[in-house]
C-alpha positions in Angstrom: -59.2 -3.1 -56.9 -59.6 -0.3 -59.4 -62.7 -0.6 -61.5 -61.6 0.1 -65.1 -63.6 0.5 -68.3 -61.8 0.6 -71.7 -63.5 1.9 -74.8 -62.7 1.3 -78.5 -62.5 5.0 -79.2 -61.1 8.1 -77.5 -63.3 9.3 -74.7 -66.1 11.5 -76.0 -69.0 13.2 -74.3 -71.4 10.2 -74.2 -72.6 8.9 -70.8 -69.9 10.3 -68.6 -72.2 12.7 -67.0 -74.3 10.3 -64.9 -74.3 11.8 -61.4 -71.5 14.4 -61.1 -69.4 12.8 -63.7 -71.2 14.7 -66.4 -68.3 17.0 -66.0 -66.7 15.0 -68.9 -69.5 16.2 -71.2 -68.5 19.8 -70.4 -64.9 19.0 -71.4 -65.5 17.4 -74.8 -69.1 18.2 -76.0 -67.8 20.8 -78.4 -65.8 18.2 -80.3 -68.9 16.2 -81.1 -71.4 19.0 -81.7 -69.5 21.9 -83.2 -71.2 25.3 -83.1 -74.6 23.8 -82.0 -73.0 22.5 -78.7 -71.2 25.8 -78.3 -74.5 27.6 -78.5 -76.1 25.2 -76.1 -73.3 25.8 -73.5 -75.0 29.2 -72.8 -77.6 27.2 -70.9 -75.1 26.3 -68.2 -74.8 28.4 -65.0 -71.3 29.8 -64.9 -69.8 30.7 -61.5 -66.7 32.6 -60.8 -64.5 31.2 -58.0 -61.8 33.0 -56.0 -58.7 31.4 -57.6 -56.2 32.3 -54.9 -54.5 29.3 -53.2 -55.8 30.5 -49.8 -59.5 30.6 -51.0 -59.1 27.2 -52.7 -57.3 25.6 -49.7 -54.3 24.7 -51.8 -50.9 24.3 -50.1 -48.3 24.3 -52.9 -45.7 22.7 -50.6 -48.0 19.8 -49.8 -49.3 18.9 -53.3 -47.1 16.4 -55.2 -44.4 17.9 -57.3 -44.6 17.1 -61.0 -41.5 17.2 -63.2 -41.6 19.8 -65.9 -41.1 17.0 -68.5 -44.3 15.3 -67.4 -47.9 16.2 -68.1 -49.6 16.9 -64.7 -53.1 15.6 -64.3 -56.0 18.1 -64.3 -58.1 17.6 -61.2 -61.7 18.7 -61.2 -64.3 18.5 -58.4 -67.7 17.0 -59.4 -70.8 17.3 -57.3 -74.3 15.9 -57.5 -76.9 18.0 -55.7 -80.7 17.8 -55.1 -81.4 21.4 -55.9 -83.2 21.9 -59.2 -82.5 25.7 -59.2 -79.6 27.5 -57.6 -77.4 24.5 -58.1 -74.6 26.1 -56.1 -76.5 25.6 -52.8 -77.7 22.6 -50.9 -75.8 19.6 -49.8 -73.8 17.6 -52.3 -75.1 14.0 -52.1 -72.4 13.0 -54.6 -68.8 14.1 -54.4 -66.2 13.0 -56.9 -62.7 13.9 -57.9 -62.1 13.6 -61.6 -58.5 13.5 -62.9 -57.7 13.9 -66.5 -54.4 12.0 -66.9 -53.2 12.6 -70.5 -49.8 11.0 -69.8 -51.4 7.7 -69.0 -54.4 8.2 -71.3 -56.9 7.8 -68.5 -59.7 9.6 -66.8 -59.8 8.7 -63.1 -62.9 9.1 -61.0 -62.7 8.8 -57.2 -65.9 9.0 -55.1 -65.5 10.4 -51.7 -68.0 9.3 -49.1 -70.3 12.1 -48.1 -70.2 11.2 -44.4 -66.4 11.4 -44.2 -65.4 13.3 -41.1 -63.2 16.2 -42.2 -62.2 19.7 -41.2 -64.3 22.2 -43.1 -62.4 25.5 -43.1 -64.1 28.0 -40.8 -66.6 25.4 -39.5 -64.5 22.7 -37.9 -65.0 18.9 -38.0 -68.1 17.8 -39.9 -69.4 15.7 -42.7 -67.8 16.3 -46.0 -71.1 17.0 -47.8 -71.9 19.8 -45.4 -69.2 22.0 -47.0 -71.2 22.5 -50.1 -74.2 23.6 -48.0 -72.2 26.0 -45.9 -70.3 27.7 -48.7 -71.1 26.2 -52.1 -68.5 24.9 -54.5 -65.9 27.3 -53.3 -65.9 25.9 -49.7 -66.4 22.3 -51.0 -63.3 22.5 -53.2 -61.3 24.2 -50.3 -62.4 21.3 -48.0 -61.2 18.6 -50.5 -57.9 20.4 -51.2 -57.1 21.1 -47.6 -57.9 17.6 -46.3 -56.3 15.7 -49.1 -53.5 18.1 -50.2 -54.9 18.5 -53.8 -54.7 21.2 -56.4 -58.4 21.4 -57.6 -59.3 24.8 -59.0 -62.5 24.1 -60.9 -65.7 22.2 -60.6 -68.9 21.0 -62.3 -72.1 20.4 -60.4 -75.3 18.8 -61.7 -78.8 18.5 -60.3 -80.4 15.1 -59.9 -83.4 16.5 -61.7 -81.6 15.9 -65.0 -80.6 12.3 -64.3 -83.9 10.6 -65.2 -84.2 12.5 -68.5 -80.6 11.8 -69.5 -80.8 8.1 -68.8 -84.1 7.8 -70.7 -82.5 9.5 -73.7 -79.6 7.0 -73.8 -82.1 4.1 -73.6 -81.9 3.1 -70.0 -79.5 0.9 -68.2 -79.2 -2.8 -67.4 -78.6 -3.4 -63.7 -78.4 -6.5 -61.5 -81.0 -5.7 -58.8 -80.8 -7.6 -55.5 -83.9 -8.7 -53.6 -83.3 -6.2 -50.8 -83.3 -3.4 -53.4 -86.5 -4.3 -55.2 -88.9 -2.4 -52.8 -87.0 0.8 -53.3 -87.3 0.9 -57.1 -90.6 1.9 -58.6 -92.1 -0.6 -61.0 -89.5 -3.3 -60.3 -91.1 -6.5 -58.8 -88.3 -9.1 -58.8 -84.6 -9.4 -58.4 -82.2 -10.2 -61.2 -81.0 -8.3 -64.3 -83.4 -5.5 -64.9 -83.6 -2.9 -67.6 -84.2 0.4 -65.7 -85.6 3.5 -67.2 -84.4 6.9 -66.0 -86.8 7.2 -63.0 -86.0 3.7 -61.8 -82.2 4.2 -62.2 -82.4 7.3 -60.1 -84.3 5.3 -57.5 -81.6 2.7 -57.6 -78.8 5.2 -57.2 -80.5 6.9 -54.2 -81.0 3.8 -52.1 -79.5 4.5 -48.7 -80.5 2.0 -46.1 -79.8 -1.3 -47.8 -76.5 -3.1 -47.6 -73.6 -1.1 -46.2 -75.2 2.3 -46.2 -73.3 4.9 -48.2 -70.6 2.4 -49.3 -73.2 0.5 -51.3 -74.9 3.7 -52.4 -71.7 5.0 -54.1 -71.1 1.6 -55.6 -74.6 1.8 -57.2 -73.7 5.2 -58.6 -70.5 3.8 -60.1 -72.4 0.8 -61.5 -74.8 3.1 -63.4 -71.8 5.2 -64.6 -70.0 2.1 -65.8 -73.1 0.9 -67.6 -73.4 4.2 -69.5 -69.8 4.3 -70.3 -69.5 0.7 -71.5 -72.8 0.8 -73.5 -72.8 4.3 -74.8 -69.3 5.5 -75.4 -68.6 2.7 -77.8 -71.3 3.8 -80.1 -71.3 7.5 -81.1 -74.9 8.4 -81.8 -75.2 12.0 -83.1 -79.0 11.6 -83.4 -79.4 11.6 -79.6 -76.6 14.1 -78.7 -78.7 17.3 -79.2 -81.4 15.8 -76.9 -78.8 14.9 -74.3 -77.2 18.3 -74.3 -80.6 20.1 -74.2 -81.8 17.9 -71.2 -78.6 18.2 -69.2 -77.0 21.6 -69.5 -79.8 23.7 -67.8 -79.1 21.6 -64.7 -75.3 22.2 -64.7 -73.2 24.7 -62.9 -69.4 25.1 -63.5 -66.5 27.4 -63.0 -65.2 26.6 -66.5 -65.8 29.1 -69.2 -67.0 28.0 -72.6 -63.5 28.7 -73.9 -62.1 26.4 -71.2 -64.5 23.6 -72.1 -63.5 23.8 -75.7 -59.8 24.0 -75.0 -59.8 21.0 -72.5 -62.1 19.1 -74.8 -59.6 19.4 -77.6 -56.8 18.3 -75.3 -58.7 15.3 -74.2 -59.5 14.2 -77.7 -55.8 14.8 -78.8 -54.6 12.7 -75.9 -56.7 9.7 -77.2 -57.8 8.7 -73.7 -59.1 5.2 -73.8 -59.4 4.2 -70.1 -61.8 5.3 -67.4 -60.9 4.2 -63.8 -63.1 4.4 -60.7 -62.2 4.3 -57.0 -63.7 5.2 -53.7 -62.5 6.9 -50.5 -62.0 6.3 -47.6 -60.4 2.9 -48.0 -62.3 0.2 -46.2 -59.3 -0.7 -44.0 -58.8 2.9 -42.8 -62.2 4.0 -41.5 -65.1 3.1 -39.2 -68.6 4.4 -38.6 -68.8 6.3 -35.3 -71.5 8.2 -33.5 -70.4 11.6 -32.3 -72.9 13.5 -30.2 -75.6 11.2 -31.6 -74.7 11.8 -35.3 -73.2 9.2 -37.6 -69.8 10.0 -39.1 -67.3 8.0 -41.2 -64.1 8.6 -39.3 -61.0 7.8 -41.4 -57.3 7.8 -41.3 -56.9 10.8 -43.5 -53.1 10.7 -44.0 -53.4 7.1 -45.2 -56.2 8.0 -47.6 -54.4 11.0 -48.8 -51.3 8.9 -49.6 -53.4 6.4 -51.6 -55.2 9.1 -53.5 -51.9 10.8 -54.4 -50.5 7.5 -55.7 -53.7 6.9 -57.7 -53.8 10.4 -59.3 -50.2 11.3 -59.7 -48.4 8.0 -59.9 -51.1 5.9 -61.6 -51.1 3.3 -58.8 -54.3 1.4 -58.0 -55.7 1.9 -54.6 -55.5 -1.0 -52.1 -58.8 -2.5 -50.8 
């Protein structure tokens, strides 16, 4: 079932950036902070991508056709990486597709499991998160597009180094911690509802070997994101915005220009988006963990997952689980 968060106000740049979803901040920050935010945007690392369909892995004949009378969703790749410097290198531990759907007034986030067995152009079958390590955001976007027949042209990436700082600035998060997770979170001594600071929340999001591996890990990431959205988006706090922006932007890389960020931010605000949806691929019923040459991969029915993703993004149909 689709996880959905509704806010009392149009989506603004508060809280959306936990993990790679801080891409939302890049889209709407200018609206909240005016010239100050625009000046702060100079702290971001801007990366030019080859925008040709071939380099981006886009097949125009395979991507869903959108009637001219409709507003096509804007699809953006979001990555979370461990690198503190040179953000456009290293493996992407978090991979998300963010769709800005103005027609249905929704932002749709879809996590894609990093162990998913896909064809990486020029490298063959491998784990999805290896694409970023092999060729940075250009190859990672091409891999997403070519395996799922998408039309992604831009990205935002954020280093995990910023996460603890950002979470502390927004006052931490309240998370239901299970007994098996307690040993993995510094300073937490018992299960139950816990108020986690930034360092603890990052520990929580990075737990790998408890529960169902990466399934549970991506669920934890979405849990933190939902907590930030539900608690922070509803209360605009201009007092903390400068600190948030200052802490975050030096750890962000994107292919969007400052003008792009301002333009899209205005469009998002004008669309009065009130819903944030979250999903995950591959679908549980379409994949299995498998050892290939001694390495664990998540082998999925890619055509089935592609069909579900297209319905979610382009037809606003919830994914089956």
